[in-house]
VMD Tcl script that draws the C-alpha trace (Angstrom):
set ca {
  {-51.59 -15.26 2.42}
  {-48.38 -17.19 1.93}
  {-45.28 -14.98 1.93}
  {-42.79 -14.93 -0.95}
  {-39.32 -16.13 -0.06}
  {-36.13 -14.90 -1.73}
  {-35.25 -18.49 -2.59}
  {-38.41 -18.66 -4.71}
  {-37.76 -15.37 -6.54}
  {-35.64 -15.00 -9.65}
  {-32.09 -13.86 -9.03}
  {-31.18 -10.18 -9.08}
  {-29.17 -9.44 -12.19}
  {-27.53 -6.21 -10.97}
  {-27.62 -6.14 -7.18}
  {-26.59 -2.48 -6.91}
  {-30.03 -1.49 -8.28}
  {-32.09 -3.90 -6.24}
  {-35.09 -6.10 -6.95}
  {-37.63 -3.26 -7.33}
  {-35.78 -1.74 -10.28}
  {-35.67 -5.17 -11.88}
  {-39.44 -5.51 -11.47}
  {-39.96 -2.09 -13.06}
  {-37.87 -3.14 -16.04}
  {-39.97 -6.27 -16.42}
  {-43.09 -4.12 -16.30}
  {-41.75 -1.78 -18.99}
  {-40.98 -4.76 -21.21}
  {-44.61 -5.91 -20.93}
  {-46.03 -2.63 -22.32}
  {-47.01 -3.07 -25.99}
  {-46.53 0.56 -27.06}
  {-42.87 1.42 -27.88}
  {-43.29 5.16 -27.25}
  {-44.73 4.41 -23.82}
  {-41.87 2.00 -23.07}
  {-39.36 4.66 -24.06}
  {-41.03 7.28 -21.86}
  {-41.08 4.99 -18.84}
  {-37.45 3.99 -19.46}
  {-36.39 7.65 -19.27}
  {-38.41 8.01 -16.07}
  {-36.78 4.91 -14.61}
  {-33.31 6.26 -15.43}
  {-34.07 9.45 -13.50}
  {-35.46 7.38 -10.61}
  {-32.29 5.27 -10.50}
  {-30.18 8.45 -10.25}
  {-32.08 9.49 -7.13}
  {-32.32 6.10 -5.44}
  {-28.85 4.66 -6.11}
  {-26.05 6.27 -4.06}
  {-23.32 4.59 -6.12}
  {-24.47 6.49 -9.21}
  {-23.85 9.82 -7.45}
  {-20.41 8.72 -6.26}
  {-19.29 7.51 -9.70}
  {-20.63 10.56 -11.52}
  {-23.37 10.95 -14.07}
  {-22.76 8.51 -16.93}
  {-26.06 8.16 -18.82}
  {-24.74 5.67 -21.38}
  {-23.61 3.29 -18.65}
  {-27.01 3.53 -17.00}
  {-28.77 2.70 -20.27}
  {-26.39 -0.23 -20.74}
  {-27.28 -1.45 -17.25}
  {-30.95 -1.14 -18.17}
  {-30.42 -3.49 -21.11}
  {-28.47 -5.89 -18.92}
  {-31.32 -6.02 -16.41}
  {-33.75 -6.64 -19.31}
  {-31.53 -9.46 -20.57}
  {-30.97 -7.38 -23.75}
  {-34.65 -7.78 -24.61}
  {-35.81 -4.14 -24.46}
  {-37.20 -2.40 -27.55}
  {-37.05 1.34 -26.88}
  {-35.66 4.45 -28.54}
  {-32.30 4.35 -26.85}
  {-30.31 7.63 -27.10}
  {-27.13 5.52 -27.26}
  {-26.02 2.52 -29.32}
  {-27.48 -0.72 -28.03}
  {-24.73 -2.67 -26.21}
  {-23.70 -6.09 -27.45}
  {-23.95 -8.99 -25.06}
  {-20.66 -10.48 -26.22}
  {-18.72 -7.27 -25.56}
  {-20.16 -6.59 -22.12}
  {-19.60 -10.13 -20.85}
  {-16.29 -10.72 -22.57}
  {-13.60 -11.73 -20.12}
  {-10.65 -9.34 -19.96}
  {-7.32 -10.49 -21.31}
  {-5.09 -12.15 -18.77}
  {-2.22 -9.93 -17.74}
  {0.95 -11.92 -17.53}
  {2.99 -11.41 -14.40}
  {6.45 -10.19 -15.35}
  {8.88 -13.03 -15.02}
  {12.58 -12.39 -14.85}
  {15.52 -14.34 -13.55}
  {16.90 -12.46 -10.55}
  {20.17 -13.99 -9.42}
  {20.32 -12.06 -6.16}
  {16.73 -11.76 -4.97}
  {17.71 -10.42 -1.55}
  {18.95 -7.24 -3.24}
  {16.10 -6.80 -5.70}
  {15.85 -6.41 -9.46}
  {16.79 -2.72 -9.49}
  {20.28 -3.45 -8.18}
  {21.06 -5.45 -11.31}
  {19.80 -2.55 -13.43}
  {22.08 -0.16 -11.54}
  {25.01 -2.50 -12.13}
  {24.34 -2.30 -15.88}
  {24.26 1.49 -15.65}
  {27.57 1.47 -13.74}
  {29.15 -0.55 -16.53}
  {28.44 2.32 -18.92}
  {30.79 4.56 -16.93}
  {34.14 4.90 -18.67}
  {35.87 7.15 -16.14}
  {37.63 4.96 -13.49}
  {36.69 7.33 -10.64}
  {33.03 7.28 -11.64}
  {33.12 3.50 -11.63}
  {34.64 3.50 -8.16}
  {31.91 5.87 -6.96}
  {29.29 3.60 -8.52}
  {30.70 0.58 -6.69}
  {30.58 2.44 -3.37}
  {26.99 3.55 -3.95}
  {25.96 0.03 -4.96}
  {27.58 -1.39 -1.83}
  {25.70 1.05 0.39}
  {22.40 0.22 -1.29}
  {22.94 -3.52 -1.13}
  {23.84 -3.46 2.55}
  {20.79 -1.29 3.28}
  {18.38 -3.48 1.31}
  {19.75 -6.65 2.88}
  {19.38 -5.21 6.39}
  {15.71 -4.46 5.75}
  {14.90 -8.18 5.61}
  {17.67 -9.82 7.62}
  {18.86 -9.37 11.19}
  {22.36 -10.66 10.54}
  {24.78 -8.11 9.07}
  {26.23 -8.73 5.64}
  {30.00 -8.75 5.32}
  {31.53 -6.25 2.90}
  {33.48 -9.01 1.16}
  {30.22 -10.76 0.24}
  {28.78 -7.53 -1.20}
  {31.94 -6.89 -3.20}
  {31.89 -10.45 -4.51}
  {28.25 -10.12 -5.60}
  {28.93 -6.83 -7.40}
  {31.81 -8.48 -9.18}
  {29.64 -11.40 -10.26}
  {26.76 -9.23 -11.43}
  {29.13 -7.09 -13.50}
  {30.94 -10.05 -15.00}
  {34.14 -9.09 -13.22}
  {34.18 -5.52 -14.58}
  {33.43 -3.77 -11.25}
  {35.96 -4.42 -8.54}
  {37.74 -2.76 -5.62}
  {40.14 -3.82 -2.91}
  {38.35 -5.09 0.18}
  {41.00 -3.53 2.43}
  {40.15 -0.04 1.23}
  {36.43 -0.67 1.69}
  {36.87 -1.86 5.24}
  {39.43 0.79 6.17}
  {37.21 3.73 5.11}
  {33.90 1.94 5.83}
  {32.79 2.68 2.27}
  {29.85 0.27 2.34}
  {28.19 1.86 5.36}
  {24.39 1.70 5.26}
  {22.59 4.71 3.86}
  {20.77 5.25 7.13}
  {21.31 4.18 10.68}
  {18.70 2.70 12.99}
  {17.44 5.07 15.62}
  {18.14 4.12 19.19}
  {15.14 3.86 21.45}
  {14.98 6.66 24.00}
  {15.01 5.62 27.64}
  {11.73 6.22 29.47}
  {11.80 9.20 31.79}
  {9.67 9.87 34.79}
  {7.03 12.55 34.43}
  {8.30 16.04 35.22}
  {11.94 14.93 35.08}
  {12.17 14.47 38.89}
  {14.41 11.91 40.50}
  {12.89 8.77 41.92}
  {12.34 8.85 45.65}
  {12.30 6.07 48.16}
  {8.98 4.78 49.46}
  {7.46 7.17 51.94}
  {8.54 10.29 50.06}
  {11.94 10.66 51.86}
  {14.99 11.48 49.84}
  {18.17 9.53 50.52}
  {20.61 11.30 52.80}
  {23.85 12.35 51.16}
  {26.58 13.10 53.62}
  {28.79 14.64 50.93}
  {26.30 17.34 50.03}
  {25.50 20.25 52.33}
  {22.41 20.81 54.34}
  {24.00 20.02 57.74}
  {20.89 18.20 58.81}
  {22.82 15.80 61.05}
  {24.80 18.59 62.78}
  {21.67 20.61 63.56}
  {20.06 17.55 65.05}
  {23.09 16.98 67.39}
  {23.09 20.65 68.46}
  {19.46 20.57 69.46}
  {20.06 17.35 71.37}
  {23.08 18.85 73.24}
  {21.07 21.91 74.20}
}
mol new
graphics top color blue
foreach p $ca { graphics top sphere $p radius 0.5 }
foreach p [lrange $ca 0 end-1] q [lrange $ca 1 end] { graphics top cylinder $p $q radius 0.2 }
display resetview
């Protein structure tokens, strides 16, 4: 008997159900009696629930399973479906293309949200609140820039960029910023801890002998001379 190769078989329409379910659907389609086809379709739905792990993970959705049954049957299945028969055009309709938001960001190294914060700062009428907004913006911009660049960013550059983004409305003296370090990053990098030896003991010389310290007590050398004199 010559074996049947997968290359000679028809393609599997829904691979999550497998070839055997597809054969059962083809068998149900071949039955002339509609009531019998309907009965076997209900039985096949229950069988799919037990044999398909993905159905259990996604939850019991009987309408989706009946829709899948029609898809496997190439929408040629005349049974008493408990749900509306799905339309081929709707099921295979391509989703609408979602346009990627495009916006002109003048200072990409700071991010889009910085420009939004600049607009919010411009709404401040109190001079002190505007000064506080400039300081906060400078801290954020220095922090964001440091996340992607190793070289530090000079405060004068940050102040210039804030001025440009605000159309000249937000400004401070660079001397005050540098004197009080107003544009300091929001967080500092943690220094790496030096490795310590296990147990916190001092390193010893090879052979296990500790180095002799003549300035610390012990009197080891004097005791040795006494024994030698005796």
